[in-house]
N, C-alpha and C positions, 0 to 999 in steps of 0.2 A: 779795663776798657780805655782806649786811647781818646784823646781830645776830639779827633775827627768823628769818631763814632758817637760821642756825646752830643756834638754839634748837630749831627744828622738826626738823632732822636729828637732833639729840641725843635729843629726846623719842622719835622714831620708832625709833631704834636701841635705846634703852633698853627700849622697849615690846616690841621683837622678842625680847628676852631675858627678858621677863616681870618687869621691875622692878616693885617694889611702890610704890603710892601716889606716882606721879610728880607733883610740884608745881612750878610755875614762878612765880617772883615777878618782877615788873617793878620792878627796883631803880633804874632810871634817874633817878627823881625824888628818891630818898632819898640815894644816894651817887653819886659820879662815877666810881668805879672800873670799873663794868660796867653793862650794860643789863638783864641777866637772871641770876638764880640758878635753876638747875634742880636740884631736890632729889629724891632717891629712895632707896629702900633695897632690900635683898635678904635672903633668909632664910639664906644661907650665904656664907662668904667666897669659895667657888668661884664662886657666882653673881655676887658683886660683881666679881670679876675678869673674868667673861664679859661683863658689862654694860659695863665700862670698855673692854674690847677691842673690842666692837661699836661703841661710840661713836668710838673712835680710828680704827677701820677706815673708818667712814663719813666721818669728817672727812678722812681721806687720800684717799678716792675723790672727794671734792668739793673738793680742794685748799685745805682750810682749815688755816691755820697754828695748830698747837697750841703755845701759849706754854710751858706747863709742866704736868707731871703730878706731883702730890705724893702720896706713899704708894706702897707696893709692892703687888704682886698679892695678897699675903696680908694686907693691911691691913684694918682695920675701917672706915676712912673714906678714900676716895680723891677727890682734888680734881683736876679737869681745867680748866686755865685756857686759854680760847680768846680771851683779851683782853677782849672785850665780853660774853662769856657765860662764867659760871663754873658748872661742873657738880660737884655733890656726890653721890657714891655711897656710901651708908652700909650697914654691917651693921645689921640692924633695931634691935638694942639700943642701938647707938651713936647712931642717929638720935633715938631717944627721949631719950637723955641730953642731947645737944647742942641739940635742939629749935630749929633755925635759923628755922623758920617763926615761932615766937614772938619770937625775937630780932629778926627783920626784919618785925615785924607792921605797920609803917608802909607797907610795899611792897604794892601790890595784887597779888592772885593773877591769873594769866593763864588764861583758859579754853582748855584743850588737849583738850577732849572730842573734837574732830574729828581729833586726831592719834594717839589711843590706841584700842586695842581694849578691849572691856569684858569 
């Protein structure tokens, strides 16, 4: 499975749990460690955990190797490493503080409007 397909599965899974402001950056031209950063937040730590679990469940159903999960269920920032796709699930206040979109502003944003509900 290619990185775009993994990214799409992650976005759809996060959207199914009502993740806030899902943003995908194509970082393949900026750094060599991955192709996409998928960034989102949730309004409670419980929702952060639900989003992470939904993403992991979908990756399992699609036989995607999960390299590493950094952070615990009650963390304010959980990172899921799918090797070529890195997913960041934040508690809302933490996302504002770290502002990854600004940090990686050289990376173009990917249009995911066809993957999420409005």
